[in-house]
N, CA and C atoms of all chains as a GROMACS GRO file, in nm:
protein
  621
    1MET      N    1   8.296   7.839  15.059
    1MET     CA    2   8.347   7.847  14.921
    1MET      C    3   8.239   7.900  14.825
    2GLN      N    4   8.113   7.848  14.848
    2GLN     CA    5   8.005   7.884  14.755
    2GLN      C    6   7.975   8.033  14.757
    3ARG      N    7   7.993   8.094  14.876
    3ARG     CA    8   7.960   8.236  14.881
    3ARG      C    9   8.062   8.320  14.804
    4PHE      N   10   8.177   8.262  14.772
    4PHE     CA   11   8.277   8.336  14.693
    4PHE      C   12   8.258   8.315  14.542
    5LEU      N   13   8.166   8.223  14.507
    5LEU     CA   14   8.146   8.189  14.366
    5LEU      C   15   8.110   8.311  14.279
    6PRO      N   16   8.012   8.393  14.324
    6PRO     CA   17   7.980   8.511  14.241
    6PRO      C   18   8.102   8.599  14.217
    7PHE      N   19   8.188   8.611  14.318
    7PHE     CA   20   8.308   8.695  14.303
    7PHE      C   21   8.397   8.638  14.193
    8TRP      N   22   8.422   8.506  14.198
    8TRP     CA   23   8.513   8.445  14.099
    8TRP      C   24   8.452   8.448  13.959
    9LEU      N   25   8.319   8.428  13.952
    9LEU     CA   26   8.251   8.436  13.822
    9LEU      C   27   8.260   8.577  13.765
   10GLY      N   28   8.242   8.674  13.854
   10GLY     CA   29   8.253   8.814  13.810
   10GLY      C   30   8.392   8.845  13.759
   11LEU      N   31   8.492   8.796  13.832
   11LEU     CA   32   8.631   8.820  13.792
   11LEU      C   33   8.659   8.755  13.656
   12LEU      N   34   8.607   8.633  13.639
   12LEU     CA   35   8.626   8.562  13.512
   12LEU      C   36   8.562   8.640  13.397
   13LEU      N   37   8.440   8.690  13.419
   13LEU     CA   38   8.370   8.766  13.314
   13LEU      C   39   8.446   8.893  13.278
   14LEU      N   40   8.496   8.962  13.381
   14LEU     CA   41   8.573   9.083  13.355
   14LEU      C   42   8.698   9.051  13.273
   15SER      N   43   8.761   8.939  13.303
   15SER     CA   44   8.882   8.899  13.229
   15SER      C   45   8.848   8.870  13.084
   16LEU      N   46   8.734   8.801  13.063
   16LEU     CA   47   8.693   8.769  12.926
   16LEU      C   48   8.661   8.894  12.847
   17VAL      N   49   8.591   8.988  12.912
   17VAL     CA   50   8.558   9.115  12.845
   17VAL      C   51   8.686   9.187  12.807
   18ALA      N   52   8.782   9.190  12.900
   18ALA     CA   53   8.908   9.259  12.874
   18ALA      C   54   8.981   9.198  12.756
   19CYS      N   55   8.966   9.067  12.739
   19CYS     CA   56   9.033   8.998  12.627
   19CYS      C   57   8.948   8.997  12.500
   20GLY      N   58   8.825   9.047  12.509
   20GLY     CA   59   8.740   9.051  12.390
   20GLY      C   60   8.671   8.921  12.358
   21PHE      N   61   8.664   8.830  12.455
   21PHE     CA   62   8.602   8.699  12.427
   21PHE      C   63   8.461   8.686  12.480
   22ALA      N   64   8.415   8.784  12.554
   22ALA     CA   65   8.285   8.768  12.618
   22ALA      C   66   8.173   8.781  12.516
   23PRO      N   67   8.060   8.712  12.541
   23PRO     CA   68   7.946   8.725  12.451
   23PRO      C   69   7.904   8.871  12.442
   24GLY      N   70   7.880   8.917  12.321
   24GLY     CA   71   7.835   9.054  12.302
   24GLY      C   72   7.948   9.153  12.291
   25SER      N   73   8.071   9.109  12.312
   25SER     CA   74   8.180   9.205  12.298
   25SER      C   75   8.196   9.238  12.150
   26THR      N   76   8.249   9.356  12.121
   26THR     CA   77   8.258   9.402  11.983
   26THR      C   78   8.351   9.314  11.899
   27THR      N   79   8.318   9.299  11.771
   27THR     CA   80   8.402   9.220  11.681
   27THR      C   81   8.498   9.310  11.605
   28THR      N   82   8.484   9.442  11.622
   28THR     CA   83   8.569   9.535  11.550
   28THR      C   84   8.697   9.559  11.629
   29THR      N   85   8.807   9.529  11.569
   29THR     CA   86   8.934   9.555  11.634
   29THR      C   87   9.021   9.637  11.542
   30PRO      N   88   9.092   9.734  11.597
   30PRO     CA   89   9.182   9.812  11.515
   30PRO      C   90   9.282   9.720  11.445
   31ASN      N   91   9.320   9.756  11.326
   31ASN     CA   92   9.418   9.682  11.248
   31ASN      C   93   9.366   9.550  11.192
   32ASP      N   94   9.236   9.525  11.204
   32ASP     CA   95   9.178   9.404  11.146
   32ASP      C   96   9.177   9.420  10.994
   33THR      N   97   9.244   9.330  10.925
   33THR     CA   98   9.252   9.341  10.779
   33THR      C   99   9.156   9.247  10.708
   34THR      N  100   9.067   9.182  10.784
   34THR     CA  101   8.966   9.096  10.721
   34THR      C  102   8.882   9.182  10.625
   35LEU      N  103   8.854   9.129  10.507
   35LEU     CA  104   8.772   9.205  10.413
   35LEU      C  105   8.639   9.241  10.480
   36LEU      N  106   8.596   9.364  10.460
   36LEU     CA  107   8.470   9.408  10.519
   36LEU      C  108   8.355   9.320  10.474
   37SER      N  109   8.360   9.281  10.346
   37SER     CA  110   8.251   9.201  10.291
   37SER      C  111   8.247   9.060  10.351
   38ALA      N  112   8.353   9.020  10.420
   38ALA     CA  113   8.356   8.887  10.481
   38ALA      C  114   8.323   8.892  10.630
   39ARG      N  115   8.302   9.012  10.681
   39ARG     CA  116   8.275   9.023  10.824
   39ARG      C  117   8.128   9.000  10.856
   40VAL      N  118   8.103   8.954  10.975
   40VAL     CA  119   7.966   8.933  11.023
   40VAL      C  120   7.952   9.009  11.156
   41PRO      N  121   7.866   9.111  11.161
   41PRO     CA  122   7.786   9.163  11.051
   41PRO      C  123   7.871   9.242  10.952
   42ASN      N  124   7.822   9.247  10.830
   42ASN     CA  125   7.890   9.322  10.725
   42ASN      C  126   7.860   9.471  10.745
   43PRO      N  127   7.961   9.552  10.772
   43PRO     CA  128   7.932   9.692  10.804
   43PRO      C  129   7.890   9.776  10.684
   44ARG      N  130   7.897   9.722  10.563
   44ARG     CA  131   7.853   9.797  10.445
   44ARG      C  132   7.717   9.747  10.395
   45LEU      N  133   7.649   9.673  10.477
   45LEU     CA  134   7.518   9.618  10.438
   45LEU      C  135   7.410   9.669  10.533
   46ILE      N  136   7.296   9.708  10.474
   46ILE     CA  137   7.181   9.739  10.558
   46ILE      C  138   7.070   9.640  10.524
   47GLY      N  139   6.994   9.604  10.625
   47GLY     CA  140   6.887   9.506  10.606
   47GLY      C  141   6.932   9.369  10.651
   48GLU      N  142   6.836   9.277  10.644
   48GLU     CA  143   6.864   9.140  10.685
   48GLU      C  144   6.948   9.069  10.579
   49ALA      N  145   7.050   8.999  10.622
   49ALA     CA  146   7.138   8.931  10.527
   49ALA      C  147   7.062   8.828  10.444
   50ASN      N  148   6.952   8.773  10.500
   50ASN     CA  149   6.876   8.670  10.427
   50ASN      C  150   6.749   8.726  10.363
   51ALA      N  151   6.746   8.857  10.339
   51ALA     CA  152   6.629   8.917  10.273
   51ALA      C  153   6.612   8.855  10.134
   52PRO      N  154   6.488   8.844  10.086
   52PRO     CA  155   6.465   8.777   9.956
   52PRO      C  156   6.528   8.849   9.837
   53VAL      N  157   6.543   8.980   9.848
   53VAL     CA  158   6.606   9.055   9.739
   53VAL      C  159   6.729   9.126   9.794
   54LYS      N  160   6.837   9.117   9.717
   54LYS     CA  161   6.960   9.184   9.758
   54LYS      C  162   7.010   9.273   9.645
   55ILE      N  163   7.036   9.398   9.680
   55ILE     CA  164   7.097   9.490   9.584
   55ILE      C  165   7.243   9.509   9.623
   56ILE      N  166   7.332   9.490   9.526
   56ILE     CA  167   7.472   9.529   9.545
   56ILE      C  168   7.492   9.654   9.462
   57GLU      N  169   7.526   9.762   9.528
   57GLU     CA  170   7.550   9.887   9.457
   57GLU      C  171   7.699   9.913   9.446
   58PHE      N  172   7.744   9.942   9.326
   58PHE     CA  173   7.883   9.980   9.304
   58PHE      C  174   7.885  10.131   9.290
   59SER      N  175   7.961  10.196   9.377
   59SER     CA  176   7.959  10.342   9.370
   59SER      C  177   8.097  10.402   9.376
   60ASP      N  178   8.103  10.516   9.311
   60ASP     CA  179   8.218  10.603   9.309
   60ASP      C  180   8.181  10.716   9.407
   61TYR      N  181   8.271  10.804   9.437
   61TYR     CA  182   8.234  10.911   9.530
   61TYR      C  183   8.245  11.050   9.467
   62GLN      N  184   8.271  11.056   9.336
   62GLN     CA  185   8.284  11.188   9.274
   62GLN      C  186   8.194  11.198   9.152
   63MET      N  187   6.724  10.638   9.797
   63MET     CA  188   6.757  10.531   9.892
   63MET      C  189   6.671  10.534  10.019
   64PRO      N  190   6.641  10.651  10.074
   64PRO     CA  191   6.557  10.650  10.196
   64PRO      C  192   6.422  10.581  10.175
   65GLN      N  193   6.363  10.600  10.057
   65GLN     CA  194   6.233  10.535  10.029
   65GLN      C  195   6.248  10.384  10.019
   66LEU      N  196   6.357  10.340   9.957
   66LEU     CA  197   6.382  10.196   9.948
   66LEU      C  198   6.401  10.137  10.088
   67VAL      N  199   6.473  10.209  10.171
   67VAL     CA  200   6.498  10.161  10.306
   67VAL      C  201   6.367  10.150  10.382
   68LYS      N  202   6.286  10.255  10.373
   68LYS     CA  203   6.160  10.257  10.447
   68LYS      C  204   6.064  10.146  10.400
   69ASN      N  205   6.050  10.134  10.269
   69ASN     CA  206   5.946  10.043  10.216
   69ASN      C  207   5.992   9.898  10.200
   70TYR      N  208   6.121   9.876  10.184
   70TYR     CA  209   6.167   9.740  10.157
   70TYR      C  210   6.268   9.686  10.258
   71VAL      N  211   6.366   9.768  10.296
   71VAL     CA  212   6.467   9.721  10.392
   71VAL      C  213   6.403   9.704  10.530
   72ASP      N  214   6.332   9.806  10.573
   72ASP     CA  215   6.272   9.801  10.708
   72ASP      C  216   6.163   9.696  10.720
   73THR      N  217   6.112   9.648  10.608
   73THR     CA  218   6.009   9.544  10.612
   73THR      C  219   6.066   9.404  10.587
   74GLY      N  220   6.200   9.395  10.581
   74GLY     CA  221   6.266   9.266  10.570
   74GLY      C  222   6.269   9.207  10.430
   75LYS      N  223   6.231   9.287  10.330
   75LYS     CA  224   6.225   9.234  10.193
   75LYS      C  225   6.355   9.255  10.116
   76LEU      N  226   6.438   9.346  10.163
   76LEU     CA  227   6.553   9.388  10.083
   76LEU      C  228   6.674   9.414  10.171
   77SER      N  229   6.790   9.377  10.118
   77SER     CA  230   6.915   9.422  10.179
   77SER      C  231   6.995   9.495  10.071
   78ILE      N  232   7.074   9.590  10.115
   78ILE     CA  233   7.156   9.667  10.021
   78ILE      C  234   7.300   9.664  10.071
   79GLU      N  235   7.389   9.620   9.983
   79GLU     CA  236   7.531   9.616  10.018
   79GLU      C  237   7.606   9.708   9.922
   80ILE      N  238   7.689   9.793   9.978
   80ILE     CA  239   7.765   9.887   9.897
   80ILE      C  240   7.905   9.832   9.869
   81HIS      N  241   7.943   9.839   9.744
   81HIS     CA  242   8.080   9.804   9.704
   81HIS      C  243   8.146   9.926   9.642
   82ASP      N  244   8.277   9.930   9.653
   82ASP     CA  245   8.352  10.043   9.598
   82ASP      C  246   8.386  10.019   9.451
   83PHE      N  247   8.368  10.122   9.373
   83PHE     CA  248   8.417  10.117   9.236
   83PHE      C  249   8.468  10.256   9.198
   84PRO      N  250   8.580  10.299   9.260
   84PRO     CA  251   8.634  10.431   9.229
   84PRO      C  252   8.685  10.436   9.086
   85LEU      N  253   8.635  10.533   9.012
   85LEU     CA  254   8.677  10.549   8.871
   85LEU      C  255   8.803  10.635   8.870
   86THR      N  256   8.914  10.572   8.902
   86THR     CA  257   9.038  10.645   8.932
   86THR      C  258   9.096  10.721   8.813
   87GLN      N  259   9.060  10.680   8.691
   87GLN     CA  260   9.116  10.750   8.574
   87GLN      C  261   9.054  10.888   8.555
   88ILE      N  262   8.930  10.904   8.601
   88ILE     CA  263   8.866  11.035   8.585
   88ILE      C  264   8.840  11.104   8.718
   89HIS      N  265   8.841  11.028   8.826
   89HIS     CA  266   8.815  11.086   8.958
   89HIS      C  267   8.933  11.053   9.049
   90THR      N  268   9.027  11.144   9.053
   90THR     CA  269   9.154  11.113   9.122
   90THR      C  270   9.139  11.105   9.274
   91GLY      N  271   9.034  11.162   9.328
   91GLY     CA  272   9.016  11.154   9.472
   91GLY      C  273   8.929  11.039   9.518
   92ALA      N  274   8.874  10.966   9.421
   92ALA     CA  275   8.774  10.864   9.455
   92ALA      C  276   8.832  10.745   9.533
   93LEU      N  277   8.958  10.712   9.503
   93LEU     CA  278   9.018  10.598   9.574
   93LEU      C  279   9.034  10.629   9.722
   94MET      N  280   9.084  10.749   9.752
   94MET     CA  281   9.100  10.785   9.893
   94MET      C  282   8.964  10.799   9.961
   95ALA      N  283   8.866  10.847   9.886
   95ALA     CA  284   8.731  10.859   9.942
   95ALA      C  285   8.675  10.720   9.977
   96ALA      N  286   8.702  10.624   9.888
   96ALA     CA  287   8.656  10.486   9.916
   96ALA      C  288   8.724  10.433  10.042
   97GLN      N  289   8.852  10.466  10.057
   97GLN     CA  290   8.923  10.421  10.178
   97GLN      C  291   8.865  10.489  10.303
   98ALA      N  292   8.830  10.617  10.289
   98ALA     CA  293   8.770  10.688  10.402
   98ALA      C  294   8.637  10.623  10.442
   99ALA      N  295   8.559  10.586  10.341
   99ALA     CA  296   8.430  10.521  10.370
   99ALA      C  297   8.452  10.386  10.439
  100ASP      N  298   8.544  10.308  10.384
  100ASP     CA  299   8.568  10.175  10.441
  100ASP      C  300   8.631  10.183  10.580
  101CYS      N  301   8.714  10.284  10.602
  101CYS     CA  302   8.773  10.300  10.735
  101CYS      C  303   8.668  10.346  10.836
  102SER      N  304   8.564  10.410  10.788
  102SER     CA  305   8.453  10.445  10.876
  102SER      C  306   8.366  10.323  10.903
  103ALA      N  307   8.361  10.233  10.806
  103ALA     CA  308   8.282  10.110  10.822
  103ALA      C  309   8.331  10.030  10.941
  104GLU      N  310   8.462  10.024  10.959
  104GLU     CA  311   8.512   9.942  11.069
  104GLU      C  312   8.482  10.004  11.205
  105GLN      N  313   8.436  10.129  11.202
  105GLN     CA  314   8.393  10.191  11.328
  105GLN      C  315   8.241  10.212  11.328
  106GLY      N  316   8.173  10.144  11.236
  106GLY     CA  317   8.027  10.142  11.238
  106GLY      C  318   7.957  10.265  11.182
  107GLN      N  319   8.030  10.348  11.106
  107GLN     CA  320   7.966  10.468  11.052
  107GLN      C  321   7.980  10.478  10.900
  108PHE      N  322   7.978  10.364  10.833
  108PHE     CA  323   7.996  10.363  10.688
  108PHE      C  324   7.893  10.449  10.616
  109PHE      N  325   7.766  10.429  10.648
  109PHE     CA  326   7.661  10.497  10.571
  109PHE      C  327   7.658  10.647  10.597
  110LEU      N  328   7.687  10.687  10.720
  110LEU     CA  329   7.692  10.831  10.749
  110LEU      C  330   7.813  10.895  10.680
  111MET      N  331   7.927  10.828  10.682
  111MET     CA  332   8.045  10.882  10.613
  111MET      C  333   8.022  10.886  10.463
  112ARG      N  334   7.956  10.785  10.410
  112ARG     CA  335   7.927  10.780  10.266
  112ARG      C  336   7.845  10.904  10.226
  113LYS      N  337   7.742  10.934  10.301
  113LYS     CA  338   7.660  11.051  10.271
  113LYS      C  339   7.744  11.179  10.283
  114THR      N  340   7.828  11.184  10.386
  114THR     CA  341   7.912  11.302  10.407
  114THR      C  342   8.009  11.320  10.290
  115LEU      N  343   8.065  11.209  10.240
  115LEU     CA  344   8.158  11.217  10.127
  115LEU      C  345   8.086  11.266  10.000
  116PHE      N  346   7.967  11.212   9.975
  116PHE     CA  347   7.890  11.256   9.858
  116PHE      C  348   7.856  11.404   9.868
  117ASP      N  349   7.808  11.446   9.986
  117ASP     CA  350   7.774  11.588  10.006
  117ASP      C  351   7.898  11.675   9.987
  118GLY      N  352   8.012  11.629  10.040
  118GLY     CA  353   8.136  11.704  10.028
  118GLY      C  354   8.183  11.717   9.884
  119ALA      N  355   8.161  11.612   9.806
  119ALA     CA  356   8.200  11.617   9.664
  119ALA      C  357   8.113  11.719   9.590
  120VAL      N  358   7.983  11.719   9.619
  120VAL     CA  359   7.892  11.815   9.556
  120VAL      C  360   7.932  11.957   9.592
  121ASN      N  361   7.971  11.976   9.716
  121ASN     CA  362   8.008  12.110   9.764
  121ASN      C  363   8.155  12.145   9.734
  122LYS      N  364   8.222  12.056   9.660
  122LYS     CA  365   8.362  12.076   9.620
  122LYS      C  366   8.455  12.098   9.740
  123GLU      N  367   8.430  12.022   9.846
  123GLU     CA  368   8.516  12.032   9.965
  123GLU      C  369   8.642  11.948   9.950
  124TRP      N  370   8.642  11.854   9.857
  124TRP     CA  371   8.759  11.772   9.831
  124TRP      C  372   8.764  11.742   9.682
  125HIS      N  373   8.884  11.707   9.632
  125HIS     CA  374   8.901  11.699   9.487
  125HIS      C  375   8.982  11.580   9.438
  126ASP      N  376   9.111  11.577   9.475
  126ASP     CA  377   9.204  11.491   9.404
  126ASP      C  378   9.282  11.393   9.492
  127GLY      N  379   9.241  11.376   9.615
  127GLY     CA  380   9.312  11.284   9.702
  127GLY      C  381   9.442  11.342   9.756
  128SER      N  382   9.451  11.473   9.760
  128SER     CA  383   9.572  11.539   9.811
  128SER      C  384   9.576  11.532   9.964
  129LEU      N  385   9.683  11.586  10.021
  129LEU     CA  386   9.694  11.591  10.168
  129LEU      C  387   9.582  11.677  10.227
  130ASP      N  388   9.542  11.780  10.154
  130ASP     CA  389   9.431  11.863  10.201
  130ASP      C  390   9.303  11.780  10.211
  131ASP      N  391   9.283  11.694  10.112
  131ASP     CA  392   9.164  11.607  10.115
  131ASP      C  393   9.170  11.510  10.233
  132LEU      N  394   9.292  11.462  10.261
  132LEU     CA  395   9.309  11.370  10.374
  132LEU      C  396   9.266  11.440  10.504
  133THR      N  397   9.303  11.566  10.516
  133THR     CA  398   9.262  11.644  10.634
  133THR      C  399   9.111  11.661  10.636
  134THR      N  400   9.054  11.689  10.518
  134THR     CA  401   8.908  11.705  10.510
  134THR      C  402   8.838  11.576  10.553
  135PHE      N  403   8.888  11.461  10.505
  135PHE     CA  404   8.825  11.333  10.541
  135PHE      C  405   8.840  11.308  10.692
  136GLY      N  406   8.955  11.348  10.746
  136GLY     CA  407   8.973  11.334  10.891
  136GLY      C  408   8.873  11.418  10.968
  137ASN      N  409   8.847  11.538  10.914
  137ASN     CA  410   8.745  11.623  10.978
  137ASN      C  411   8.606  11.561  10.966
  138TYR      N  412   8.581  11.498  10.852
  138TYR     CA  413   8.453  11.426  10.837
  138TYR      C  414   8.444  11.316  10.944
  139ALA      N  415   8.555  11.245  10.964
  139ALA     CA  416   8.556  11.136  11.062
  139ALA      C  417   8.517  11.188  11.200
  140THR      N  418   8.575  11.301  11.235
  140THR     CA  419   8.541  11.362  11.364
  140THR      C  420   8.393  11.398  11.368
  141SER      N  421   8.344  11.454  11.256
  141SER     CA  422   8.204  11.499  11.255
  141SER      C  423   8.104  11.383  11.263
  142VAL      N  424   8.144  11.264  11.214
  142VAL     CA  425   8.051  11.150  11.223
  142VAL      C  426   8.072  11.071  11.352
  143GLY      N  427   8.164  11.119  11.434
  143GLY     CA  428   8.176  11.064  11.569
  143GLY      C  429   8.262  10.941  11.584
  144ILE      N  430   8.357  10.921  11.492
  144ILE     CA  431   8.444  10.804  11.508
  144ILE      C  432   8.582  10.847  11.557
  145ASN      N  433   8.660  10.749  11.599
  145ASN     CA  434   8.792  10.775  11.655
  145ASN      C  435   8.886  10.825  11.545
  146ARG      N  436   8.932  10.948  11.559
  146ARG     CA  437   9.011  11.012  11.454
  146ARG      C  438   9.147  10.943  11.434
  147ALA      N  439   9.212  10.909  11.543
  147ALA     CA  440   9.345  10.848  11.532
  147ALA      C  441   9.336  10.712  11.461
  148GLN      N  442   9.234  10.636  11.498
  148GLN     CA  443   9.216  10.504  11.435
  148GLN      C  444   9.182  10.521  11.286
  149PHE      N  445   9.099  10.621  11.258
  149PHE     CA  446   9.062  10.649  11.119
  149PHE      C  447   9.186  10.689  11.037
  150ASP      N  448   9.264  10.784  11.089
  150ASP     CA  449   9.383  10.831  11.017
  150ASP      C  450   9.480  10.716  10.991
  151SER      N  451   9.500  10.633  11.092
  151SER     CA  452   9.590  10.519  11.078
  151SER      C  453   9.540  10.423  10.970
  152CYS      N  454   9.408  10.401  10.971
  152CYS     CA  455   9.347  10.311  10.873
  152CYS      C  456   9.368  10.360  10.730
  153VAL      N  457   9.342  10.490  10.709
  153VAL     CA  458   9.352  10.546  10.573
  153VAL      C  459   9.498  10.549  10.526
  154THR      N  460   9.586  10.597  10.612
  154THR     CA  461   9.725  10.615  10.569
  154THR      C  462   9.798  10.482  10.550
  155THR      N  463   9.748  10.376  10.611
  155THR     CA  464   9.813  10.245  10.592
  155THR      C  465   9.741  10.161  10.486
  156ASN      N  466   9.643  10.223  10.418
  156ASN     CA  467   9.570  10.153  10.310
  156ASN      C  468   9.509  10.021  10.358
  157ARG      N  469   9.455  10.023  10.481
  157ARG     CA  470   9.409   9.898  10.542
  157ARG      C  471   9.303   9.826  10.458
  158HIS      N  472   9.219   9.902  10.388
  158HIS     CA  473   9.111   9.836  10.313
  158HIS      C  474   9.132   9.841  10.162
  159LEU      N  475   9.256   9.863  10.122
  159LEU     CA  476   9.284   9.866   9.978
  159LEU      C  477   9.253   9.730   9.914
  160ALA      N  478   9.279   9.622   9.986
  160ALA     CA  479   9.248   9.489   9.931
  160ALA      C  480   9.099   9.474   9.906
  161GLN      N  481   9.017   9.530   9.996
  161GLN     CA  482   8.871   9.524   9.977
  161GLN      C  483   8.831   9.602   9.852
  162ILE      N  484   8.889   9.721   9.837
  162ILE     CA  485   8.855   9.804   9.721
  162ILE      C  486   8.895   9.734   9.592
  163LYS      N  487   9.014   9.674   9.592
  163LYS     CA  488   9.058   9.602   9.472
  163LYS      C  489   8.968   9.482   9.443
  164ALA      N  490   8.924   9.415   9.548
  164ALA     CA  491   8.833   9.300   9.529
  164ALA      C  492   8.700   9.348   9.471
  165ASP      N  493   8.651   9.461   9.520
  165ASP     CA  494   8.526   9.518   9.468
  165ASP      C  495   8.541   9.556   9.321
  166MET      N  496   8.655   9.618   9.289
  166MET     CA  497   8.678   9.661   9.150
  166MET      C  498   8.690   9.540   9.057
  167ALA      N  499   8.756   9.436   9.106
  167ALA     CA  500   8.770   9.315   9.025
  167ALA      C  501   8.634   9.251   8.998
  168LEU      N  502   8.548   9.250   9.101
  168LEU     CA  503   8.414   9.194   9.085
  168LEU      C  504   8.334   9.277   8.984
  169ALA      N  505   8.346   9.408   8.995
  169ALA     CA  506   8.274   9.496   8.902
  169ALA      C  507   8.317   9.468   8.758
  170GLN      N  508   8.446   9.457   8.738
  170GLN     CA  509   8.496   9.433   8.602
  170GLN      C  510   8.451   9.296   8.552
  171GLN      N  511   8.450   9.200   8.642
  171GLN     CA  512   8.405   9.064   8.606
  171GLN      C  513   8.258   9.066   8.563
  172LEU      N  514   8.180   9.156   8.622
  172LEU     CA  515   8.037   9.165   8.591
  172LEU      C  516   8.010   9.257   8.472
  173GLY      N  517   8.116   9.315   8.416
  173GLY     CA  518   8.099   9.400   8.298
  173GLY      C  519   8.060   9.543   8.331
  174ILE      N  520   8.083   9.583   8.454
  174ILE     CA  521   8.049   9.719   8.496
  174ILE      C  522   8.166   9.812   8.463
  175ASN      N  523   8.134   9.926   8.399
  175ASN     CA  524   8.241  10.021   8.368
  175ASN      C  525   8.204  10.164   8.403
  176SER      N  526   8.092  10.182   8.471
  176SER     CA  527   8.052  10.316   8.515
  176SER      C  528   7.972  10.303   8.645
  177THR      N  529   7.949  10.417   8.707
  177THR     CA  530   7.873  10.415   8.832
  177THR      C  531   7.761  10.519   8.827
  178PRO      N  532   7.655  10.504   8.902
  178PRO     CA  533   7.632  10.386   8.986
  178PRO      C  534   7.587  10.267   8.903
  179ALA      N  535   7.611  10.150   8.956
  179ALA     CA  536   7.565  10.026   8.892
  179ALA      C  537   7.509   9.936   9.003
  180PHE      N  538   7.410   9.859   8.968
  180PHE     CA  539   7.341   9.778   9.068
  180PHE      C  540   7.327   9.634   9.019
  181ILE      N  541   7.349   9.542   9.110
  181ILE     CA  542   7.318   9.402   9.083
  181ILE      C  543   7.201   9.367   9.174
  182ILE      N  544   7.086   9.337   9.114
  182ILE     CA  545   6.967   9.306   9.194
  182ILE      C  546   6.936   9.159   9.175
  183ASN      N  547   6.965   9.081   9.277
  183ASN     CA  548   6.952   8.934   9.268
  183ASN      C  549   7.014   8.882   9.138
  184GLY      N  550   7.130   8.931   9.105
  184GLY     CA  551   7.202   8.883   8.987
  184GLY      C  552   7.174   8.961   8.860
  185ARG      N  553   7.073   9.049   8.862
  185ARG     CA  554   7.039   9.125   8.742
  185ARG      C  555   7.110   9.260   8.743
  186LEU      N  556   7.178   9.291   8.633
  186LEU     CA  557   7.254   9.415   8.625
  186LEU      C  558   7.165   9.532   8.585
  187LEU      N  559   7.176   9.642   8.659
  187LEU     CA  560   7.104   9.765   8.627
  187LEU      C  561   7.206   9.878   8.631
  188MET      N  562   7.224   9.945   8.519
  188MET     CA  563   7.328  10.049   8.510
  188MET      C  564   7.266  10.189   8.523
  189GLY      N  565   7.339  10.277   8.588
  189GLY     CA  566   7.300  10.417   8.594
  189GLY      C  567   7.204  10.449   8.706
  190ALA      N  568   7.198  10.579   8.739
  190ALA     CA  569   7.106  10.624   8.843
  190ALA      C  570   6.962  10.597   8.797
  191GLN      N  571   6.881  10.549   8.889
  191GLN     CA  572   6.744  10.510   8.855
  191GLN      C  573   6.647  10.571   8.956
  192PRO      N  574   6.525  10.600   8.911
  192PRO     CA  575   6.426  10.650   9.007
  192PRO      C  576   6.378  10.537   9.099
  193TYR      N  577   6.321  10.577   9.211
  193TYR     CA  578   6.269  10.481   9.307
  193TYR      C  579   6.172  10.382   9.241
  194THR      N  580   6.089  10.435   9.151
  194THR     CA  581   5.985  10.351   9.090
  194THR      C  582   6.045  10.234   9.011
  195GLU      N  583   6.160  10.254   8.951
  195GLU     CA  584   6.224  10.148   8.874
  195GLU      C  585   6.270  10.035   8.968
  196PHE      N  586   6.333  10.076   9.079
  196PHE     CA  587   6.374   9.974   9.177
  196PHE      C  588   6.252   9.901   9.233
  197ALA      N  589   6.148   9.977   9.267
  197ALA     CA  590   6.029   9.917   9.327
  197ALA      C  591   5.966   9.814   9.233
  198LYS      N  592   5.963   9.850   9.103
  198LYS     CA  593   5.903   9.759   9.004
  198LYS      C  594   5.982   9.627   8.999
  199ILE      N  595   6.112   9.638   8.994
  199ILE     CA  596   6.196   9.518   8.986
  199ILE      C  597   6.185   9.434   9.114
  200ILE      N  598   6.192   9.501   9.226
  200ILE     CA  599   6.187   9.429   9.355
  200ILE      C  600   6.051   9.360   9.371
  201ASP      N  601   5.943   9.432   9.339
  201ASP     CA  602   5.809   9.372   9.352
  201ASP      C  603   5.795   9.249   9.264
  202THR      N  604   5.850   9.255   9.144
  202THR     CA  605   5.844   9.140   9.053
  202THR      C  606   5.922   9.022   9.110
  203MET      N  607   6.035   9.052   9.174
  203MET     CA  608   6.115   8.943   9.230
  203MET      C  609   6.050   8.881   9.354
  204ILE      N  610   5.981   8.965   9.430
  204ILE     CA  611   5.915   8.913   9.551
  204ILE      C  612   5.789   8.835   9.515
  205SER      N  613   5.712   8.890   9.421
  205SER     CA  614   5.588   8.824   9.378
  205SER      C  615   5.586   8.814   9.226
  206PRO      N  616   5.647   8.711   9.171
  206PRO     CA  617   5.652   8.696   9.025
  206PRO      C  618   5.512   8.691   8.966
  207PRO      N  619   5.491   8.752   8.848
  207PRO     CA  620   5.357   8.752   8.786
  207PRO      C  621   5.313   8.611   8.747
   0.00000   0.00000   0.00000
């Protein structure tokens, strides 16, 4: 039984990856309507979230 | 911005978060551009798309949020290497309109009525500023006199 353990663990990991639950799997999913500013990591932020100084820039594109 | 990133972001002293504030009364294409940027964010290319949108506006590649502009933004999406179908679906279904409205509401709450505008640790700074102005403020906040 023990020699089949790696096989079953591998199968379990593949299943988790397929379902998006595995550690390190992407958090971005199509149709996700969560506010970008509430996501972790925030895709509109550069730098460490706990940096001592934070600039919020409000910008237009024209 | 590159200098700020090099000297402050890369050294762990600063983070920069971009919020949308499309001035829709004078810039009719800005709302769709904001959506294009946010739809690129969900595919991890917000900052590259943002630069592409700014460059495109300077070069007059897009104008008023028309269908032609939508095609242009789709071409930008392809050029920055994101999934075009996912991008098109995101923009046309207004997936991030709630985010844009939340950003605009926050700006109005803070008394912002033009762009660019910056909130630096709660302090409002209006208008485009040279690197030295940002550096002076940031240095003072990191090491108060």
